[in-house]
N, C-alpha and C positions, 0 to 999 in steps of 0.2 A: 503495500500499499504508499501509495509516494506519500512526499510530506503536507502538500496543498491538502490532500483529503483528508489526512488524518488532523491538519491543524481545523480544517472545515467540522470535522464530527467532535473536536475537543470544543471547540467554540460552540457548536449548537448544544452540547452535553451539559458542558458548566454553566453555561445560561440559563439551561432548564434548571438545573439544580441550584439557581441562584448563587453560585460561586463568585465570590468578590473577585476583582482584577488582581488584588495584591495577592489572596489565596492562590491564584491561577500562575501569577509569577513565580511563587514560591514551589507549588508542585512541578511546574515546568524545570524549574532549576533544581529540584529533588532527583526529576527523571533522566536528568540532563540531555534535556531538549525531547523535541518531538519525535523523532527518530527511534528515543527510547521509551516512549510514555507507553504504550501499550504493555510490553512487557514489566515495565516498573509496576504499574496497576495491576497487573496479574499477580505479582510475585506478593504485592500488598493485601491482597485478596486474600490469599494464601496465609497471610497472617490475620485474619479474622478481623479488619480494619473497615468499621463499617461505609464509614465515607469513600474511600476507595474501592471499595468492592460494588457499591450504586453506582460510581463513577464508570468504574470497567463497564458493567453490562450495558452502560447507555451507549458508552464508546462504541463498543463492539458492536450494538444494534445499529448503530449511525453509518460506521463504516460500511456494514451491510448493505446500507441504503446508497451510499456513495462509489462501491465499487464498481459498477457500471456503468458510473456517468462521467463525460469527458468535459474537462474545462480547457479552454483556451492557453496554447503555450505559454502566452504574455503574462497570466496570471501566477505568482507568485506570495509567498508567506513571510515576512520577517517575525522572526521570536525577540521579545526584550531583550534576550541574552546575544542576541547577535550583532556582531560589531557594526554593522548595518544599520541597526536601529538607531531612530534618530535620538540624538543625546539630546535635545530639547524636550524631548517626551520622557525621559527617565527623571525630568527635573518637576513634573507637575504633579500635583498632590493625586490624581487617580490615574498612573498611565496603563495602558492598553498591554495586555499581555502578547498579542500578536497584532501586526497590520497586515492585511490582504492587500498586496499592491499590483498595478496592470503598466505598463508603458516604459519608455528608454529613458526616465528622467530620474533613476533610483539615485542619482546624487547630489540632486534637489535636494534632499531629505537632511542632509548636513551641510550645506552650503553657510558659507560665513555670515551671510545677513541675507533674511527672507521676511517678505513684506505681505500682510492679508489684507486685502480688499473686499470690503463687505457692503451689504444696505438692503434697503426695501426690495422685497418682489415684487412692487408696482412702482416703480420710479417715474418721477416727472422728466421732461424734457432735460431739465436744468440738471437732475439726478445722472441722466445719461451722459450727459455732455460733461460733466467734471470726472464722472468715474472711466471715460473713455481718455479724458487728458490726463489724469493721473497714471493710469495705466499703461499709457504710451510714454510718459517720463520715466518709469520704472522699466519697461522693456528697453527703452533707449540706452539706460546706464546697466542694462545687464543683471537687472536684479531680478529675481524667481517672485512672481507674485501667486499666492494661495488663496484661493476661495471657495465656496462651499457646492459648486456646480448648479446652483438653485436659478429658478425665474429670476427675471429682473437683473439687479445690479451684480448677481454672480456671472450670470452668462455673459455680459457686458464686459465686465473684467476681463475673463477669461477670452473674450473673441478679441476684444481689444489689443491684450498683451499680443495673442497670435499673430494678428494682423500688422504687429510694429515688429515682428520679427524675435518676440522674446520667449521665455518658456514659465510654464505655470502649471500649478497642478491644484487639482481638485479633490476635495475631502468630503466624501459621499454617507449619506445616512442609509445607506443599503448595500448589499452583495454586489462585487464586480457586475454580475450578469444582470442584475435587475435596474437597467438605468433608468434615473428619475430626475427632474421629468422625461419623460420619454422622447420629447421634441429636441433634447441635447443628444442626441445619439451621434450624429454625425459631429458635434462639438467635441465631445467626449474622445471622440474617435482622432482626431485632431490634438487634441491635449495629449492623448498618448505616444504621437510619433517623436517628441521629444520631452515631454512633460511626464507627468504621473497622474494616476488615479487611485484615490488611499482611503480603504476602510476599514474599521475593525471589526466588520459585521462578515461573517462567511458567505461564499455564493451559495444563491440560493435565496439571500434574507431578503424578504421584500420591504420597503420603504413604511415606516410607520412612523407615528407623531411623536412618539416619545424617542426615536431614534436621532432626532436632530438636534435636541437642546445636547444630548450624550455627543453627537459628531462636532458641536460646538467647542468641547474643551480641547479636541483634539486640533483644530482648525486654531484655535488660539494658543494652544501649547506648541506650534510648529515656527510661529511666527517670532520675529524679533519686534518687530511693530505692526500693529492692526489700524487699517484707515477706515473708519464709518465715512461713505460719501453721502447718503440718504438715507435718512430712516425717521418714520414718523412716530407718533407718542405710542406707547406699547410694543414697539418692535421688537420681533426675536433677536434683533440683532443686538440689543443690550446685555442678552447672555453672553453672546462672545465677547461683547465688551470686557463685561464683569469678571471672565474667566482670565483674559488677557491682564486686566489690571493684579488680578489676585496672583497670578505669574510672574509680575513684576516686567511685561512686555509694555513697549511705549502702545498709549493708546491715543490715537487723535482723530479729529471729525473735522468734517467740510461743515461751515457755517450756512446756513440757506434763508430762505424768504420766512419772514416772522406773519405773513397774512397767510400762507398756505397750509402752513401744520407740518409740510412733508418733510421739514427736518426738525422736528421738536425733539426727538431723541437727540440727534446731534447737539443741540443746543443745550440740552440736559448733562450730555458727557463733557462737554466744553466747562460748564458751569460747575460740573463735580472735579475738574482738575485735566481733564482731557486736552492737548496741546489741539490749539486751532489750526489747520492746514489749509494752505492755497495751491500748493506747488510741492513738489515730492521734497525739495530745499529744503522744507521746513521739519522735515524727519531729522530729530536730533542727531547728529554725528553723520550726519548723509555724506558730508565731503570728505570725509575720513576712510568711508567705506569703499574695500577694492573688491567688487564682486566680478570674477570673471566667467564667463559661460563657459 
């Protein structure tokens, strides 16, 4: 059984048993990685350890379901213990035990400087324009851009970076094979050519409402700076910004009109200490960054 299928089976089984990410990381360390997980759990089962015994039976059942399935060869998995696992995610409060990735941009995970660009799913013309502007400026400076692959600002950010010849990665709230939103199928294919699709959810996992706030912690954790280009009152973008602030990342927000309410969350962030941004030169330390493609 290959590593990807073992990872998918483990992620499904651990989720069903409500194992915390911390417990999953410890277990994989004790097992000396995914490749030895089944053997380790089998030996622990013989020692009559209840949790390991239950997990073993769930894992074997999931592996039976997955054995005849074929995943694209571009799909890969990174364990927390792997050297290529993003160092930034090791530093957050609830790091994932596994990351499922697809694309040719694995190097983006540990680049010297990475910027997140997020905002409303229903942007105004102004929101679209400023997102395009900032995304292009980052691409020209060869700085990788992360976003969430969602409708609205996220999609515009990815598209603008690609159009300017830059590199981008999307952090998803579903499995790699369950594209959401479906109209971004081509966009995600374009991202994979030189960038990366990233998720903690195993292949076959559909998008669910609860996945996206959890996804946001990974997006925030992978960034050095997070820019909110447009977000109305109560926007879910505030969750991502909150994670970024908790992780000690730079949080920046673009000011907007006081008449429409479309930038109210941006103004809230600025009022609470986020830096006001008009161009990427406003990102602290930007001139000193030496980010090469």
